[in-house]
DOKE-42831 format. One record per residue (C-alpha): residue in one letter; x, y, z. Coordinates in steps of 0.2 Angstrom, whole numbers, padded with zeros to 4 digits, always signed. Layout:
! DOKE-42831
aXYZ
...
***
This chain:
! DOKE-42831
m+0000+0000+0000
g+0014+0012+0004
a+0022+0009-0013
r+0005+0013-0021
k+0003+0029-0011
n+0020+0035-0017
t+0016+0033-0036
w+0012+0051-0038
i+0031+0054-0036
a+0034+0045-0052
y+0021+0055-0061
v+0029+0071-0055
f+0045+0066-0063
l+0037+0061-0079
a+0027+0077-0080
p+0040+0088-0088
a+0044+0075-0101
l+0025+0072-0105
a+0023+0091-0106
v+0038+0092-0119
l+0030+0078-0129
a+0013+0086-0129
v+0020+0103-0135
l+0033+0096-0148
v+0024+0080-0154
f+0006+0077-0150
y-0001+0095-0153
p+0008+0097-0170
l+0002+0079-0174
v-0016+0083-0170
q-0015+0100-0179
g-0007+0092-0195
i-0021+0079-0195
s-0034+0092-0194
y-0027+0103-0208
s-0028+0087-0219
f-0047+0090-0218
t-0046+0108-0225
d-0042+0117-0241
m-0028+0127-0232
s-0016+0136-0244
q-0005+0151-0245
y-0020+0162-0250
n-0032+0157-0236
m-0021+0153-0221
g-0023+0170-0214
s-0010+0183-0208
k-0009+0198-0197
f-0018+0208-0210
a-0032+0195-0214
p-0041+0182-0204
p-0040+0163-0210
s-0053+0159-0223
y-0049+0141-0226
e-0064+0129-0225
f-0067+0111-0218
i-0069+0100-0233
g-0070+0083-0225
f-0061+0068-0234
k-0060+0077-0251
n-0041+0078-0250
y-0040+0059-0247
s-0053+0055-0260
d-0044+0066-0273
l-0028+0058-0268
f-0033+0040-0269
a-0044+0042-0284
s-0028+0048-0293
i-0020+0031-0291
f-0032+0024-0305
q-0028+0038-0318
p-0016+0033-0332
e-0002+0045-0327
s-0004+0045-0308
v+0010+0055-0299
f+0004+0048-0282
r+0005+0030-0288
d+0022+0033-0295
v+0028+0041-0279
i+0021+0027-0268
v+0031+0014-0279
q+0047+0024-0278
t+0045+0026-0259
l+0043+0007-0257
i+0058+0004-0269
w+0068+0017-0260
t+0064+0011-0242
f+0065-0008-0244
t+0081-0008-0255
n+0090+0003-0243
v+0085-0007-0227
f+0089-0023-0236
f+0107-0018-0239
h+0108-0009-0223
f+0104-0025-0214
t+0113-0037-0225
l+0130-0027-0226
g+0128-0022-0208
l+0126-0041-0203
i+0141-0046-0213
l+0152-0033-0206
a+0146-0036-0188
l+0150-0055-0190
l+0168-0050-0197
l+0171-0038-0182
n+0165-0050-0170
r+0179-0061-0174
n+0196-0060-0166
i+0206-0051-0179
k+0221-0039-0178
g+0216-0021-0179
k+0198-0023-0175
g+0197-0007-0167
i+0204+0003-0182
y+0192-0006-0194
r+0177-0002-0182
m+0183+0016-0182
l+0185+0018-0201
l+0168+0009-0204
i+0158+0021-0192
v+0165+0036-0201
p+0151+0038-0214
w+0138+0038-0199
a+0148+0051-0190
v+0148+0063-0205
p+0133+0074-0206
s+0121+0068-0219
f+0121+0085-0228
i+0140+0085-0230
a+0139+0068-0237
a+0126+0072-0249
f+0135+0087-0256
s+0151+0077-0257
w+0142+0063-0267
t+0134+0075-0278
w+0151+0082-0283
m+0157+0065-0286
y+0142+0061-0297
n+0145+0076-0309
e+0144+0069-0326
t+0159+0079-0333
y+0171+0083-0318
g+0165+0070-0305
v+0178+0058-0299
l+0168+0043-0303
n+0166+0046-0321
l+0184+0052-0322
v+0189+0035-0315
l+0178+0026-0327
q+0185+0035-0342
k+0202+0030-0337
l+0197+0012-0337
g+0190+0014-0354
i+0172+0015-0349
g+0160+0029-0354
a+0153+0042-0342
i+0137+0037-0333
p+0123+0050-0331
w+0122+0047-0313
l+0109+0061-0310
g+0103+0063-0327
d+0095+0046-0330
s+0080+0040-0320
f+0087+0023-0316
w+0105+0030-0312
a+0097+0044-0301
m+0088+0031-0290
f+0103+0020-0290
s+0114+0035-0285
v+0103+0041-0270
i+0101+0023-0264
l+0120+0021-0264
v+0123+0037-0254
n+0110+0031-0241
v+0117+0014-0240
w+0134+0021-0237
l+0127+0032-0223
g+0116+0019-0215
v+0126+0003-0214
p+0137+0009-0200
f+0122+0011-0188
m+0116-0006-0192
m+0133-0014-0190
i+0136-0006-0173
t+0118-0011-0167
l+0120-0029-0173
l+0138-0031-0166
g+0132-0025-0149
g+0118-0039-0150
m+0131-0052-0155
q+0142-0048-0141
s+0128-0050-0128
i+0126-0068-0133
p+0134-0080-0120
q+0149-0088-0127
s+0145-0104-0118
l+0132-0108-0131
y+0144-0108-0145
e+0156-0118-0134
a+0143-0131-0131
a+0138-0131-0150
r+0156-0134-0155
v+0158-0148-0142
d+0142-0156-0151
g+0150-0154-0168
a+0140-0140-0174
s+0148-0131-0189
a+0150-0112-0190
w+0135-0110-0202
r+0124-0121-0190
q+0130-0110-0175
f+0125-0094-0185
w+0108-0101-0190
t+0103-0109-0174
i+0111-0098-0161
t+0116-0081-0168
l+0100-0077-0178
p+0087-0082-0165
l+0096-0073-0151
l+0099-0058-0162
k+0081-0057-0167
p+0075-0043-0154
v+0090-0032-0158
a+0087-0035-0177
a+0069-0032-0176
t+0071-0015-0167
s+0084-0009-0179
t+0075-0015-0194
v+0059-0005-0188
l+0069+0010-0185
g+0078+0008-0201
v+0061+0008-0211
i+0054+0023-0202
w+0070+0033-0204
t+0072+0028-0222
f+0054+0031-0227
n+0055+0048-0220
l+0072+0053-0226
f+0071+0069-0234
n+0089+0077-0235
v+0098+0064-0245
i+0086+0064-0260
f+0082+0083-0259
l+0101+0088-0259
v+0107+0075-0271
t+0093+0075-0285
r+0079+0086-0278
g+0067+0072-0283
g+0073+0072-0301
p+0075+0070-0315
v+0056+0072-0319
r+0051+0066-0302
a+0061+0049-0304
t+0067+0049-0286
e+0053+0058-0278
i+0046+0049-0262
l+0031+0053-0251
v+0041+0065-0239
t+0049+0075-0253
y+0033+0076-0262
a+0024+0082-0246
y+0037+0096-0245
r+0034+0100-0263
e+0015+0102-0260
a+0018+0113-0245
f+0032+0124-0250
l+0032+0125-0269
n+0014+0123-0273
w+0008+0131-0256
n-0006+0118-0254
f-0004+0115-0235
g-0020+0104-0234
m-0014+0092-0247
a+0003+0092-0239
a-0005+0088-0222
t-0014+0074-0231
y+0002+0067-0237
g+0009+0067-0219
v-0006+0057-0213
v-0003+0044-0227
i+0015+0043-0222
l+0010+0040-0204
s-0003+0027-0209
f+0010+0017-0219
l+0022+0017-0205
l+0009+0012-0192
a+0003-0002-0203
f+0020-0008-0207
t+0025-0008-0188
i+0010-0017-0183
i+0011-0031-0196
y+0030-0033-0193
q+0027-0035-0175
r+0014-0048-0177
m+0025-0057-0189
l+0039-0058-0176
k+0027-0064-0163
t+0023-0080-0173
g+0041-0085-0171
s+0043-0080-0153
n+0042-0097-0147
e+0057-0103-0157
g+0072-0109-0146
v+0090-0112-0149
y+0094-0128-0157
y+0109-0136-0164
***
């Protein structure tokens, strides 16, 4: 009973954090969702000289947006497809390369500390500096990549001028930036696995591949699941790499939902539709997180066997 009477102390300590979350997260979130049901634009949002004149239009923004999917040349459909390609390609290579590097760094090799430091450099570099550096390297005439290709007798590649190569280029930049985080996260998970399990497996004659498949992967699942969800959320919402490298071009070939929401808000000045894009992004991420967590629960009863 005494412990229950003192629970108010916990709420007192939580109150400042909850107040900050309410002001910085929940209030803007609710306000953004409410704007998606209006026709707010640059011309009716109001100012100190004129009151707001935007109107509540219900689900019109949503109906217009999703109805456009079935049009022959649907920008929204293309942007969704490009967003999915961008997100899952990046996360796949983040996880695969990060897992491979983590496995290598988890071994007893000379200079492991130096390798770890060098591999984490891309993550330590601010993303906008990396984006500008890669943009310079992608220059079709003076970029270092095409200069090297020409020295090898290979023609110059239009890295940012062709639809396929532009998407390839921004994915390459983001893979370079994101692999170190996944590598460090998975490496931390591997180092928390008791070595006694591997010793017992070796005594029973389990091969290295068998140990990896039946010990490392099952026990790494909680860390891998969390890092994968975070990777999907961050990549799905990643604005700066695409905007700084390609600005969504050429001809919207690298546009994703978050950059198109920016375009609607600050280039087309259609704040109601931009808020609708924001709600769509939130809905996609919530649906993915729920489905992914349920998929993981189906295998939660698996043990460690060898």
